[in-house]
DRENDO-1510 file (C-alpha; in Angstrom, 1 decimal, always signed):
<recs>
REC; n; res; u; v; w
REC; 1; UNK; +5.3; +162.4; +90.3 .
REC; 2; UNK; +7.4; +165.1; +92.1 .
REC; 3; UNK; +6.0; +166.6; +95.3 .
REC; 4; UNK; +6.2; +170.4; +95.8 .
REC; 5; UNK; +8.0; +170.8; +99.2 .
REC; 6; UNK; +6.3; +174.2; +99.6 .
REC; 7; UNK; +2.9; +172.5; +99.3 .
REC; 8; UNK; +3.9; +169.9; +101.9 .
REC; 9; UNK; +5.0; +172.7; +104.3 .
REC; 10; UNK; +1.6; +174.3; +103.8 .
REC; 11; UNK; -0.1; +171.1; +104.6 .
REC; 12; UNK; +1.9; +170.7; +107.8 .
REC; 13; UNK; +1.3; +174.3; +108.8 .
REC; 14; UNK; -2.5; +173.8; +108.5 .
REC; 15; UNK; -2.4; +170.6; +110.5 .
REC; 16; UNK; -0.3; +172.1; +113.3 .
REC; 17; UNK; -2.4; +175.3; +113.5 .
REC; 18; UNK; -5.8; +173.7; +112.9 .
REC; 19; UNK; -6.9; +176.4; +110.5 .
REC; 20; UNK; -5.8; +178.1; +107.2 .
REC; 21; UNK; -5.7; +181.6; +108.6 .
REC; 22; UNK; -3.1; +180.8; +111.3 .
REC; 23; UNK; -1.1; +178.7; +108.9 .
REC; 24; UNK; -1.0; +181.5; +106.4 .
REC; 25; UNK; +0.3; +183.9; +109.1 .
REC; 26; UNK; +3.0; +181.4; +110.1 .
REC; 27; UNK; +4.2; +181.0; +106.5 .
REC; 28; UNK; +4.0; +184.7; +105.6 .
REC; 29; UNK; +1.5; +184.0; +102.9 .
REC; 30; UNK; -2.1; +184.8; +102.1 .
REC; 31; UNK; -4.8; +182.3; +103.0 .
REC; 32; UNK; -5.7; +181.9; +99.3 .
REC; 33; UNK; -2.1; +181.0; +98.5 .
REC; 34; UNK; -2.0; +178.3; +101.2 .
REC; 35; UNK; -5.3; +176.9; +99.9 .
REC; 36; UNK; -4.0; +176.7; +96.4 .
REC; 37; UNK; -0.8; +174.9; +97.4 .
REC; 38; UNK; -2.8; +172.3; +99.4 .
REC; 39; UNK; -5.2; +171.8; +96.5 .
REC; 40; UNK; -2.3; +171.2; +94.2 .
REC; 41; UNK; -0.8; +168.7; +96.6 .
REC; 42; UNK; -4.1; +166.8; +96.9 .
REC; 43; UNK; -4.4; +166.8; +93.1 .
REC; 44; UNK; -0.9; +165.4; +92.7 .
REC; 45; UNK; -1.5; +162.7; +95.3 .
REC; 46; UNK; -5.0; +162.0; +94.0 .
REC; 47; UNK; -6.7; +162.0; +97.5 .
REC; 48; UNK; -8.1; +164.7; +99.8 .
REC; 49; UNK; -5.8; +165.4; +102.8 .
REC; 50; UNK; -7.9; +167.8; +104.8 .
REC; 51; UNK; -11.5; +168.2; +105.9 .
REC; 52; UNK; -12.5; +171.9; +105.7 .
REC; 53; UNK; -15.0; +173.3; +108.2 .
REC; 54; UNK; -15.9; +176.6; +109.8 .
REC; 55; UNK; -14.4; +175.4; +113.0 .
REC; 56; UNK; -11.1; +174.7; +111.3 .
REC; 57; UNK; -9.3; +172.0; +109.3 .
REC; 58; UNK; -8.4; +168.4; +110.2 .
REC; 59; UNK; -6.9; +165.5; +108.4 .
REC; 60; UNK; -8.8; +163.0; +106.4 .
REC; 61; UNK; -7.9; +159.3; +106.8 .
REC; 62; UNK; -5.4; +159.6; +103.9 .
REC; 63; UNK; -4.1; +162.9; +105.3 .
REC; 64; UNK; -3.4; +161.2; +108.7 .
REC; 65; UNK; -1.6; +158.4; +106.9 .
REC; 66; UNK; +0.5; +161.0; +104.9 .
REC; 67; UNK; +1.3; +163.1; +107.9 .
REC; 68; UNK; +4.3; +161.3; +109.3 .
REC; 69; UNK; +5.8; +160.9; +105.9 .
REC; 70; UNK; +5.3; +164.6; +105.2 .
REC; 71; UNK; +7.1; +165.5; +108.5 .
REC; 72; UNK; +10.0; +163.1; +107.6 .
REC; 73; UNK; +10.2; +164.6; +104.1 .
REC; 74; UNK; +10.5; +168.2; +105.4 .
REC; 75; UNK; +12.8; +167.2; +108.2 .
REC; 76; UNK; +15.2; +165.5; +105.7 .
REC; 77; UNK; +15.0; +168.6; +103.4 .
REC; 78; UNK; +15.7; +170.9; +106.3 .
REC; 79; UNK; +18.6; +168.8; +107.6 .
REC; 80; UNK; +20.2; +168.7; +104.1 .
REC; 81; UNK; +19.9; +172.5; +103.8 .
REC; 82; UNK; +21.3; +173.1; +107.2 .
REC; 83; UNK; +24.2; +170.7; +106.5 .
REC; 84; UNK; +25.2; +172.6; +103.4 .
REC; 85; UNK; +24.8; +176.0; +105.0 .
REC; 86; UNK; +27.0; +174.8; +107.9 .
REC; 87; UNK; +29.8; +173.9; +105.5 .
REC; 88; UNK; +30.0; +177.4; +104.3 .
REC; 89; UNK; +29.6; +179.4; +107.5 .
REC; 90; UNK; +32.4; +180.4; +109.9 .
REC; 91; UNK; +33.8; +177.8; +112.3 .
REC; 92; UNK; +32.2; +178.6; +115.7 .
REC; 93; UNK; +34.7; +178.1; +118.5 .
REC; 94; UNK; +33.9; +178.6; +122.2 .
REC; 95; UNK; +37.1; +179.9; +123.9 .
REC; 96; UNK; +35.4; +180.2; +127.3 .
REC; 97; UNK; +37.1; +183.5; +128.2 .
REC; 98; UNK; +38.5; +186.4; +126.1 .
REC; 99; UNK; +41.9; +186.8; +127.8 .
REC; 100; UNK; +43.0; +183.2; +127.9 .
REC; 101; UNK; +45.5; +181.0; +126.0 .
REC; 102; UNK; +42.8; +179.4; +123.6 .
REC; 103; UNK; +42.3; +182.9; +122.0 .
REC; 104; UNK; +45.9; +182.9; +120.9 .
REC; 105; UNK; +45.6; +179.4; +119.6 .
REC; 106; UNK; +42.5; +180.3; +117.5 .
REC; 107; UNK; +44.2; +183.5; +116.3 .
REC; 108; UNK; +47.3; +181.5; +115.1 .
REC; 109; UNK; +45.0; +179.0; +113.4 .
REC; 110; UNK; +43.1; +181.7; +111.6 .
REC; 111; UNK; +46.3; +183.5; +110.5 .
REC; 112; UNK; +47.9; +180.3; +109.3 .
REC; 113; UNK; +45.0; +179.3; +106.9 .
REC; 114; UNK; +42.0; +180.3; +105.0 .
REC; 115; UNK; +39.2; +179.3; +107.5 .
REC; 116; UNK; +36.8; +181.8; +108.8 .
REC; 117; UNK; +36.2; +181.6; +112.5 .
REC; 118; UNK; +33.5; +183.0; +114.8 .
REC; 119; UNK; +34.8; +183.3; +118.4 .
REC; 120; UNK; +32.2; +182.6; +121.2 .
REC; 121; UNK; +33.0; +183.6; +124.8 .
REC; 122; UNK; +30.5; +181.6; +126.9 .
REC; 123; UNK; +32.2; +182.0; +130.3 .
REC; 124; UNK; +30.4; +178.7; +131.1 .
REC; 125; UNK; +27.0; +180.3; +130.8 .
REC; 126; UNK; +25.7; +177.5; +128.6 .
REC; 127; UNK; +26.2; +173.7; +128.6 .
REC; 128; UNK; +29.2; +173.0; +126.6 .
REC; 129; UNK; +28.0; +169.5; +125.8 .
REC; 130; UNK; +24.6; +170.7; +124.6 .
REC; 131; UNK; +26.2; +173.4; +122.4 .
REC; 132; UNK; +28.5; +170.8; +120.8 .
REC; 133; UNK; +25.8; +168.3; +120.3 .
REC; 134; UNK; +23.2; +170.7; +118.7 .
REC; 135; UNK; +25.8; +172.5; +116.6 .
REC; 136; UNK; +25.6; +175.8; +118.4 .
REC; 137; UNK; +29.4; +175.7; +118.5 .
REC; 138; UNK; +31.7; +173.5; +116.4 .
REC; 139; UNK; +34.5; +173.2; +119.0 .
REC; 140; UNK; +35.1; +174.3; +122.5 .
REC; 141; UNK; +38.1; +174.9; +124.8 .
REC; 142; UNK; +37.9; +174.1; +128.5 .
REC; 143; UNK; +38.9; +171.9; +131.3 .
REC; 144; UNK; +37.5; +168.4; +131.3 .
REC; 145; UNK; +36.2; +167.6; +134.8 .
REC; 146; UNK; +34.6; +164.2; +134.3 .
REC; 147; UNK; +33.7; +161.5; +131.8 .
REC; 148; UNK; +32.9; +162.8; +128.4 .
REC; 149; UNK; +29.3; +162.4; +127.2 .
REC; 150; UNK; +28.6; +160.0; +124.2 .
REC; 151; UNK; +29.9; +161.5; +120.9 .
REC; 152; UNK; +32.2; +164.1; +122.4 .
REC; 153; UNK; +35.9; +163.9; +121.5 .
REC; 154; UNK; +38.8; +165.7; +123.1 .
REC; 155; UNK; +42.5; +166.3; +122.8 .
REC; 156; UNK; +45.0; +168.2; +125.0 .
REC; 157; UNK; +45.3; +171.7; +123.7 .
REC; 158; UNK; +47.7; +173.7; +125.9 .
REC; 159; UNK; +48.9; +174.3; +129.5 .
REC; 160; UNK; +48.6; +177.9; +130.4 .
REC; 161; UNK; +50.9; +179.1; +133.2 .
REC; 162; UNK; +49.1; +181.0; +135.9 .
REC; 163; UNK; +50.8; +184.0; +137.6 .
REC; 164; UNK; +49.6; +186.0; +140.6 .
REC; 165; UNK; +48.7; +189.7; +140.8 .
REC; 166; UNK; +49.5; +191.8; +143.8 .
REC; 167; UNK; +49.5; +195.4; +144.7 .
REC; 168; UNK; +52.8; +197.3; +145.2 .
REC; 169; UNK; +52.0; +197.5; +149.0 .
REC; 170; UNK; +52.0; +193.7; +149.3 .
REC; 171; UNK; +55.1; +192.0; +150.5 .
REC; 172; UNK; +55.4; +190.3; +147.1 .
REC; 173; UNK; +54.6; +193.4; +145.1 .
REC; 174; UNK; +58.2; +194.1; +144.1 .
REC; 175; UNK; +59.0; +190.5; +143.2 .
REC; 176; UNK; +59.2; +189.1; +139.6 .
REC; 177; UNK; +58.8; +185.5; +140.6 .
REC; 178; UNK; +57.9; +183.6; +143.8 .
REC; 179; UNK; +58.1; +179.9; +144.7 .
REC; 180; UNK; +54.7; +178.2; +145.3 .
REC; 181; UNK; +55.7; +177.4; +148.9 .
REC; 182; UNK; +55.7; +181.2; +149.7 .
REC; 183; UNK; +52.0; +181.4; +148.8 .
REC; 184; UNK; +51.0; +179.1; +151.7 .
REC; 185; UNK; +48.9; +181.0; +154.1 .
REC; 186; UNK; +48.1; +183.9; +151.7 .
REC; 187; UNK; +44.6; +184.8; +150.6 .
REC; 188; UNK; +43.7; +184.9; +146.9 .
REC; 189; UNK; +40.6; +186.9; +146.4 .
REC; 190; UNK; +38.7; +185.5; +143.4 .
REC; 191; UNK; +35.0; +186.5; +143.5 .
REC; 192; UNK; +34.4; +185.3; +140.0 .
REC; 193; UNK; +35.0; +181.7; +140.9 .
REC; 194; UNK; +31.4; +180.5; +140.5 .
REC; 195; UNK; +30.6; +177.4; +142.6 .
REC; 196; UNK; +30.6; +174.3; +140.5 .
REC; 197; UNK; +32.6; +175.9; +137.6 .
REC; 198; UNK; +35.6; +174.1; +136.2 .
REC; 199; UNK; +38.0; +176.8; +137.3 .
REC; 200; UNK; +36.6; +176.9; +140.8 .
REC; 201; UNK; +37.3; +173.2; +141.1 .
REC; 202; UNK; +40.8; +173.8; +139.8 .
REC; 203; UNK; +41.6; +176.3; +142.5 .
REC; 204; UNK; +40.0; +174.1; +145.2 .
REC; 205; UNK; +42.6; +171.5; +144.3 .
REC; 206; UNK; +45.4; +174.1; +144.3 .
REC; 207; UNK; +44.3; +175.4; +147.7 .
REC; 208; UNK; +44.2; +171.9; +149.2 .
REC; 209; UNK; +47.7; +171.0; +148.0 .
REC; 210; UNK; +49.6; +174.3; +148.7 .
REC; 211; UNK; +47.7; +176.0; +151.5 .
REC; 212; UNK; +46.6; +179.1; +149.6 .
REC; 213; UNK; +43.2; +180.3; +150.8 .
REC; 214; UNK; +40.8; +181.0; +148.0 .
REC; 215; UNK; +38.3; +183.7; +149.0 .
REC; 216; UNK; +35.3; +183.8; +146.7 .
REC; 217; UNK; +33.2; +186.2; +148.8 .
REC; 218; UNK; +31.5; +189.2; +147.5 .
REC; 219; UNK; +29.7; +190.0; +144.2 .
REC; 220; UNK; +31.6; +190.7; +141.0 .
REC; 221; UNK; +31.4; +194.4; +140.3 .
REC; 222; UNK; +33.9; +194.1; +137.4 .
REC; 223; UNK; +37.6; +193.8; +136.8 .
REC; 224; UNK; +38.4; +197.3; +138.0 .
REC; 225; UNK; +36.8; +196.7; +141.4 .
REC; 226; UNK; +38.9; +193.5; +141.9 .
REC; 227; UNK; +42.1; +195.4; +140.9 .
REC; 228; UNK; +41.3; +198.4; +143.1 .
REC; 229; UNK; +40.8; +196.1; +146.1 .
REC; 230; UNK; +43.9; +194.0; +145.5 .
REC; 231; UNK; +46.0; +197.0; +144.6 .
REC; 232; UNK; +45.1; +198.7; +147.9 .
REC; 233; UNK; +45.7; +195.7; +150.1 .
REC; 234; UNK; +48.9; +194.6; +151.8 .
REC; 235; UNK; +47.4; +191.1; +152.3 .
REC; 236; UNK; +45.4; +190.0; +149.2 .
REC; 237; UNK; +46.6; +188.5; +146.0 .
REC; 238; UNK; +44.7; +187.0; +143.1 .
REC; 239; UNK; +45.5; +184.5; +140.4 .
REC; 240; UNK; +45.4; +185.9; +136.9 .
REC; 241; UNK; +47.4; +187.9; +134.4 .
REC; 242; UNK; +47.5; +191.6; +133.3 .
REC; 243; UNK; +45.8; +190.7; +130.0 .
REC; 244; UNK; +42.7; +189.8; +132.0 .
REC; 245; UNK; +43.1; +193.0; +134.1 .
REC; 246; UNK; +44.7; +195.7; +131.9 .
REC; 247; UNK; +45.2; +199.3; +132.8 .
REC; 248; UNK; +46.4; +199.0; +136.4 .
REC; 249; UNK; +50.0; +200.2; +136.8 .
REC; 250; UNK; +49.9; +199.7; +140.6 .
REC; 251; UNK; +49.4; +196.0; +140.1 .
REC; 252; UNK; +52.4; +193.6; +139.7 .
REC; 253; UNK; +52.2; +190.4; +137.8 .
REC; 254; UNK; +54.4; +187.8; +139.5 .
REC; 255; UNK; +55.4; +184.4; +138.0 .
REC; 256; UNK; +54.9; +181.4; +140.3 .
REC; 257; UNK; +57.6; +178.7; +140.2 .
REC; 258; UNK; +58.6; +175.4; +141.7 .
REC; 259; UNK; +56.1; +174.3; +140.5 .
REC; 260; UNK; +54.3; +176.6; +138.1 .
REC; 261; UNK; +50.5; +176.0; +138.2 .
REC; 262; UNK; +49.2; +175.5; +134.7 .
REC; 263; UNK; +45.6; +175.5; +133.5 .
REC; 264; UNK; +44.7; +172.4; +131.5 .
REC; 265; UNK; +42.9; +173.4; +128.3 .
REC; 266; UNK; +41.4; +170.7; +126.2 .
REC; 267; UNK; +39.8; +171.1; +122.7 .
REC; 268; UNK; +36.4; +169.3; +122.4 .
REC; 269; UNK; +34.1; +168.6; +119.5 .
REC; 270; UNK; +31.2; +166.3; +118.6 .
REC; 271; UNK; +32.1; +163.3; +116.4 .
REC; 272; UNK; +29.1; +164.0; +114.1 .
REC; 273; UNK; +30.2; +167.6; +113.3 .
REC; 274; UNK; +31.1; +167.8; +109.6 .
REC; 275; UNK; +32.3; +171.4; +109.3 .
REC; 276; UNK; +35.1; +171.2; +106.7 .
REC; 277; UNK; +37.4; +173.5; +108.8 .
REC; 278; UNK; +37.1; +171.4; +112.0 .
REC; 279; UNK; +39.7; +168.7; +111.1 .
REC; 280; UNK; +42.2; +171.5; +110.3 .
REC; 281; UNK; +41.6; +173.1; +113.7 .
REC; 282; UNK; +42.1; +169.7; +115.4 .
REC; 283; UNK; +45.4; +169.1; +113.5 .
REC; 284; UNK; +46.6; +172.7; +114.3 .
REC; 285; UNK; +46.0; +172.1; +118.1 .
REC; 286; UNK; +47.7; +168.7; +118.0 .
REC; 287; UNK; +50.8; +170.1; +116.2 .
REC; 288; UNK; +51.2; +172.9; +118.7 .
REC; 289; UNK; +50.6; +171.1; +122.0 .
REC; 290; UNK; +53.6; +171.1; +124.4 .
REC; 291; UNK; +53.8; +168.3; +126.9 .
REC; 292; UNK; +53.3; +168.6; +130.7 .
REC; 293; UNK; +56.7; +168.9; +132.5 .
REC; 294; UNK; +56.2; +167.0; +135.8 .
REC; 295; UNK; +59.2; +168.6; +137.5 .
REC; 296; UNK; +58.2; +172.2; +136.7 .
REC; 297; UNK; +54.5; +172.2; +136.3 .
REC; 298; UNK; +51.5; +171.5; +138.6 .
REC; 299; UNK; +48.2; +170.1; +137.6 .
REC; 300; UNK; +45.4; +168.7; +139.8 .
REC; 301; UNK; +45.7; +165.0; +140.1 .
REC; 302; UNK; +42.5; +164.2; +138.1 .
REC; 303; UNK; +43.9; +166.2; +135.1 .
REC; 304; UNK; +47.3; +164.6; +134.9 .
REC; 305; UNK; +46.3; +161.4; +133.0 .
REC; 306; UNK; +44.7; +163.6; +130.3 .
REC; 307; UNK; +47.9; +165.4; +129.4 .
REC; 308; UNK; +51.0; +163.6; +128.1 .
REC; 309; UNK; +54.0; +164.3; +130.2 .
REC; 310; UNK; +57.8; +164.7; +130.0 .
REC; 311; UNK; +59.9; +163.9; +133.0 .
</recs>
């Protein structure tokens, strides 16, 4: 005997809704079609599954016994279907921010192979761990700030140098590079540093070590507003690059040296993910990682053991 999955779904819909009319609406079918499917299922099994009454429908003793098996059967069928669909959809990658180094890595990966990719820019608005566990995304770039949840894997991806931006009126506005020691005592205005975010913690460590004041005050009215305020100031700077803030000729991008602060990007994924392109992305990132140079780069102390170093 072969069970009709459509009939099993109809049975579950009636049980969950308590009546044939609601089940039919949920399934996008007529009430008569739902009744016929369940009648056929009962005939195949040789037992009645539902008690029909004006007040609604409930399970018989045999129907109650069949119910958990029916749910498991449909769950297995749905899981198998989702797995196959996942293998043929684009690889979903959370790059966290549009103007950041992971975007370049994903572009290089895409151009080097035949995998379709779907870029997700979360800006930390959703839980990375939840998205990786439930398959909302297949891989995610970001900074690891604590122990990894069960099932999550990571590798070092890249170290992105962080310059500063200053207006032409600022004392550094005509410089091409500046030693980190000269930033001590200056104020970096960064209203987008949401409390508790991975990047806010990064700049807290930087501030504590080098004496740069990080000012997160004020709402975020957009990139143009930040650039207008920094560009008009003889005192404020901000950390960032002109790819993040394009179209402002009165703003100078200045490299920071001795040491250069670098943002520690990791690639993360869930060990249960079976997307066929994921192993290729992982291999691509491993092959393109460049080690941390202890004499020229700066990382917060908690990040250093996660990134292989050269001395």
